[in-house]
Every structure is written in C-alpha cells, then in structure tokens.
C-alpha positions as CSV (number, residue, x, y, z in Angstrom):
1,M,-18.5,-34.6,25.3
2,D,-18.6,-31.0,26.3
3,A,-21.4,-28.4,26.9
4,D,-20.3,-26.1,24.1
5,T,-20.5,-28.9,21.5
6,I,-24.0,-29.8,22.6
7,R,-25.0,-26.1,22.5
8,R,-23.8,-25.8,19.0
9,M,-25.5,-29.0,17.8
10,I,-28.8,-27.8,19.3
11,E,-28.6,-24.3,17.8
12,D,-27.5,-25.7,14.4
13,G,-30.4,-28.3,14.5
14,L,-33.1,-25.8,15.5
15,P,-32.8,-22.7,13.5
16,G,-33.2,-19.6,15.6
17,A,-32.8,-21.4,18.8
18,R,-30.7,-20.2,21.7
19,A,-29.3,-22.8,24.1
20,Q,-27.5,-22.7,27.4
21,V,-25.9,-26.0,28.4
22,H,-24.1,-26.9,31.6
23,G,-22.4,-30.1,32.7
24,D,-19.3,-30.7,34.7
25,D,-18.7,-34.5,34.3
26,G,-18.9,-34.8,30.6
27,V,-21.9,-37.2,30.5
28,H,-24.7,-35.4,32.5
29,F,-25.9,-32.1,31.2
30,E,-28.7,-29.5,31.8
31,A,-29.9,-27.3,29.0
32,T,-32.3,-24.4,28.6
33,V,-33.4,-24.0,25.0
34,V,-35.4,-21.0,23.7
35,C,-37.0,-21.5,20.3
36,E,-39.9,-20.0,18.5
37,A,-40.5,-23.5,16.8
38,F,-41.7,-24.7,20.3
39,R,-44.8,-22.5,20.1
40,G,-48.0,-24.6,20.4
41,K,-46.1,-27.8,21.1
42,L,-46.4,-30.0,24.3
43,P,-43.2,-30.4,26.4
44,L,-42.7,-34.0,25.2
45,V,-42.7,-32.8,21.6
46,R,-40.3,-30.0,22.4
47,H,-37.9,-32.4,24.1
48,R,-38.0,-34.8,21.1
49,M,-37.1,-31.9,18.8
50,V,-34.0,-31.2,20.9
51,Y,-33.1,-34.9,21.2
52,A,-33.3,-35.2,17.4
53,T,-30.6,-32.5,17.0
54,L,-28.2,-34.8,19.1
55,G,-29.0,-38.0,17.4
56,E,-27.1,-41.1,18.5
57,L,-25.2,-39.1,21.1
58,M,-28.2,-39.4,23.4
59,G,-27.8,-42.5,25.6
60,G,-24.2,-42.8,24.5
61,A,-21.8,-39.9,24.9
62,I,-24.6,-37.9,26.5
63,H,-25.8,-40.1,29.3
64,A,-28.4,-37.7,30.6
65,L,-29.8,-34.3,29.5
66,A,-32.2,-32.4,31.7
67,L,-34.2,-30.0,29.5
68,K,-36.1,-26.8,29.9
69,T,-37.7,-25.8,26.6
70,V,-39.5,-22.5,26.2
71,T,-40.6,-20.1,23.5
72,P,-39.2,-16.6,23.5
73,D,-42.4,-15.3,25.1
74,E,-42.2,-17.9,27.8
75,A,-38.5,-17.0,28.5
76,A,-39.3,-13.3,28.9
C-alpha cells in the first residue's frame, strides 16, 4: 500500500475532500483530510467517514492510520 493510493481513495470516497497522506513503511500512515461534509460532526463520526472510504484495507493492508479531520474553515 502507498500513500498516494490512500489519498485517491479518500478523495474519491468523500466528494470535495482534500487529503494529504504520509507513510514510509507501507502499513502505518498519517492523513489530514479537509472536507465540508465534516461540518457539525464529532471527530469519531468524521474518522468513520474516512475509514468507510478505505473499506477492508483498514486493519489489513493499512495497519494503522492516524487521522486529522477538519472542515475547510477549521483548516484555515
């Protein structure tokens, strides 16, 4: 697994999202995801939204994903 593939999956799964993903070992990653759809949602719900874009890869090909999820206003 690579960071660019994860970024594309997140952005494809959350319309309008912008994601930055980093990870050097191919199984542990960090991502910052900016998405308007996060507005009014608690962090746990936001994280679940991102995990849903990755499906079965979570816990498999992606062993760990540290997330920062923010709205465009929060990112500014």
